[in-house]
GUVO-168001 format. One record per residue (C-alpha): residue number from 1; residue in one letter; x, y, z. Coordinates in Angstrom, 2 decimals, m for minus. Each point is the difference from the previous one (the first is absolute). Example, Ala and Ser with C-alpha at 12.3 -4.5 7.8 and 13.67 -1.06 7.14 Angstrom:
# GUVO-168001
+-----+-----+---------+---------+---------+
:   n : res :      xx :      yy :      zz :
+-----+-----+---------+---------+---------+
:   1 :   A :   12.30 :   m4.50 :    7.80 :
:   2 :   S :    1.37 :    3.44 :   m0.66 :
+-----+-----+---------+---------+---------+
END
This chain:
# GUVO-168001
+-----+-----+---------+---------+---------+
:   n : res :      xx :      yy :      zz :
+-----+-----+---------+---------+---------+
:   1 :   Q :   m0.13 :    0.18 :   m0.18 :
:   2 :   V :    1.40 :    3.18 :   m0.82 :
:   3 :   Q :   m1.07 :    3.68 :    0.02 :
:   4 :   L :    0.85 :    2.23 :   m2.55 :
:   5 :   V :   m0.18 :    3.95 :    0.24 :
:   6 :   E :    0.73 :    2.54 :   m3.27 :
:   7 :   S :    0.96 :    3.47 :    0.80 :
:   8 :   G :    1.74 :    2.70 :   m2.05 :
:   9 :   G :   m1.92 :    0.72 :   m2.67 :
:  10 :   G :   m1.04 :    3.42 :   m1.22 :
:  11 :   L :   m0.56 :    2.19 :   m2.84 :
:  12 :   V :    3.80 :    1.18 :   m1.30 :
:  13 :   Q :    0.13 :    1.43 :   m3.93 :
:  14 :   A :    1.08 :   m1.63 :   m2.86 :
:  15 :   G :    4.18 :   m0.78 :    0.26 :
:  16 :   G :   m0.55 :   m0.13 :    3.96 :
:  17 :   S :    0.99 :   m2.47 :    2.17 :
:  18 :   L :   m2.19 :   m2.06 :    3.19 :
:  19 :   R :    1.13 :   m2.87 :    2.25 :
:  20 :   L :   m2.86 :   m2.38 :    1.11 :
:  21 :   S :    0.75 :   m2.18 :    2.85 :
:  22 :   C :   m1.72 :   m3.40 :    0.96 :
:  23 :   A :   m0.27 :   m0.77 :    3.30 :
:  24 :   A :   m0.50 :   m3.49 :    1.57 :
:  25 :   S :   m0.06 :   m1.56 :    3.05 :
:  26 :   G :    1.00 :   m3.65 :    1.24 :
:  27 :   R :    3.42 :   m1.76 :   m0.14 :
:  28 :   T :   m1.53 :   m1.64 :   m3.63 :
:  29 :   F :    0.63 :    3.06 :   m1.85 :
:  30 :   S :    3.69 :   m1.31 :   m1.17 :
:  31 :   S :   m1.20 :   m3.76 :   m1.39 :
:  32 :   Y :   m1.87 :    2.30 :   m2.44 :
:  33 :   A :    0.11 :    1.52 :   m3.28 :
:  34 :   M :   m1.33 :    3.38 :   m0.05 :
:  35 :   G :   m1.93 :    1.77 :   m2.91 :
:  36 :   W :   m0.94 :    3.05 :   m0.81 :
:  37 :   F :   m3.46 :    0.49 :   m2.37 :
:  38 :   R :   m1.63 :    3.02 :   m1.22 :
:  39 :   Q :   m3.74 :    0.61 :   m1.82 :
:  40 :   A :   m0.96 :    2.95 :   m1.65 :
:  41 :   P :   m3.32 :    1.15 :   m0.64 :
:  42 :   G :   m1.11 :   m1.96 :   m3.48 :
:  43 :   K :    2.83 :   m2.68 :    0.46 :
:  44 :   E :    0.62 :   m3.29 :    1.39 :
:  45 :   R :    2.15 :   m0.77 :    2.84 :
:  46 :   E :    3.49 :    0.25 :   m0.63 :
:  47 :   L :    3.19 :   m1.63 :    1.51 :
:  48 :   V :    2.20 :    2.25 :    0.52 :
:  49 :   A :    3.78 :   m1.00 :    1.57 :
:  50 :   V :    0.45 :   m3.43 :    1.99 :
:  51 :   V :    2.79 :   m0.33 :    2.86 :
:  52 :   S :    1.02 :   m3.31 :    1.10 :
:  53 :   W :   m0.01 :   m0.79 :    3.38 :
:  54 :   S :    3.93 :    0.18 :    0.20 :
:  55 :   G :   m0.13 :    3.68 :   m2.07 :
:  56 :   G :    2.47 :   m1.56 :   m2.70 :
:  57 :   A :   m1.99 :   m0.28 :   m2.86 :
:  58 :   T :   m2.88 :    2.31 :   m1.21 :
:  59 :   Y :   m2.33 :    0.41 :   m3.08 :
:  60 :   Y :   m1.78 :    3.09 :   m1.36 :
:  61 :   T :   m2.63 :    0.52 :   m2.48 :
:  62 :   D :    1.52 :    1.31 :   m3.33 :
:  63 :   S :   m1.58 :    3.51 :    0.45 :
:  64 :   V :    1.98 :    0.71 :    3.01 :
:  65 :   K :    3.18 :   m1.29 :   m0.03 :
:  66 :   G :    2.57 :    1.77 :   m0.21 :
:  67 :   R :   m2.10 :    3.16 :    2.23 :
:  68 :   F :   m1.18 :   m2.80 :    3.13 :
:  69 :   T :    1.79 :   m1.13 :    2.36 :
:  70 :   I :   m1.49 :   m2.99 :    2.59 :
:  71 :   S :    1.83 :   m0.90 :    3.05 :
:  72 :   R :   m0.51 :   m1.20 :    3.42 :
:  73 :   D :    1.31 :    0.09 :    3.42 :
:  74 :   N :   m0.76 :   m2.96 :    1.98 :
:  75 :   A :    1.26 :    0.85 :    3.12 :
:  76 :   K :   m2.55 :    2.81 :   m0.04 :
:  77 :   N :   m2.70 :   m2.04 :   m1.69 :
:  78 :   T :   m0.75 :    2.71 :   m2.54 :
:  79 :   M :    0.41 :    0.12 :   m3.83 :
:  80 :   Y :    0.66 :    2.62 :   m2.15 :
:  81 :   L :   m1.06 :    1.14 :   m3.81 :
:  82 :   Q :    2.18 :    3.10 :   m0.80 :
:  83 :   M :   m1.67 :    1.57 :   m3.07 :
:  84 :   N :    2.33 :    2.46 :   m2.01 :
:  85 :   S :   m0.88 :    2.28 :   m2.96 :
:  86 :   L :   m3.97 :   m0.71 :    0.53 :
:  87 :   K :   m2.31 :    0.02 :   m2.84 :
:  88 :   P :   m3.72 :    0.94 :   m0.35 :
:  89 :   E :   m0.59 :   m3.49 :   m0.80 :
:  90 :   D :    1.38 :   m1.24 :    2.97 :
:  91 :   T :   m2.81 :    1.26 :    2.02 :
:  92 :   A :   m1.85 :   m2.99 :    1.61 :
:  93 :   V :   m0.76 :   m1.49 :    3.46 :
:  94 :   Y :    3.33 :   m1.70 :    1.49 :
:  95 :   S :   m0.27 :   m3.30 :    2.25 :
:  96 :   C :    2.35 :   m2.02 :    1.08 :
:  97 :   A :   m0.42 :   m3.62 :    0.55 :
:  98 :   A :    1.64 :   m3.58 :    0.54 :
:  99 :   A :    0.50 :   m2.55 :   m1.40 :
: 100 :   G :   m0.10 :   m3.73 :    1.58 :
: 101 :   S :    3.48 :   m1.06 :   m1.31 :
: 102 :   P :    3.51 :    2.30 :    0.66 :
: 103 :   W :   m0.63 :    0.48 :   m4.20 :
: 104 :   S :   m2.34 :    0.38 :   m2.45 :
: 105 :   V :   m1.34 :    2.39 :   m2.85 :
: 106 :   S :   m3.26 :   m1.45 :   m0.26 :
: 107 :   P :   m2.43 :    2.21 :    1.32 :
: 108 :   R :   m2.25 :   m3.07 :    0.89 :
: 109 :   D :    2.40 :   m0.74 :    2.37 :
: 110 :   F :   m0.09 :    3.39 :    1.88 :
: 111 :   G :   m2.50 :    0.39 :    3.14 :
: 112 :   S :   m0.34 :    1.70 :    3.74 :
: 113 :   W :   m0.42 :    2.91 :   m2.39 :
: 114 :   G :    0.32 :    3.75 :    1.47 :
: 115 :   Q :   m2.68 :    2.84 :    0.05 :
: 116 :   G :    2.07 :    2.40 :   m2.66 :
: 117 :   T :    1.13 :    2.99 :   m0.07 :
: 118 :   Q :   m1.15 :    2.62 :   m3.05 :
: 119 :   V :    2.76 :    1.27 :   m1.90 :
: 120 :   T :   m0.94 :    3.17 :   m2.44 :
: 121 :   V :    2.27 :    1.00 :   m2.63 :
: 122 :   S :   m0.81 :    3.86 :   m1.24 :
: 123 :   S :    0.95 :    0.57 :   m3.69 :
+-----+-----+---------+---------+---------+
END
């Protein structure tokens, strides 16, 4: 059982940066791959990035490669998404989720969702 709480969203101008945080409870945090998802108005939920339980492996969807960086600090039970060079198309509700294994890039494997944090990028 893990509880997740996202924070760090807000309104930012195009080209700006935000850092999202996902705080998790429980010692089991370190055993899960963790991922960031987003859902924009009128779009399907999209897997944005994944970090393995060790932090040594990452995955990014093509649209954010080179701009976003996912990381985790297991000692703090926290995962981060550093978002740079933000674009209006990045506007979405961003949610974090834990997988049931140390590594997965399949959205179906992720559960234990947080409630999400709104990211709005203005033109």
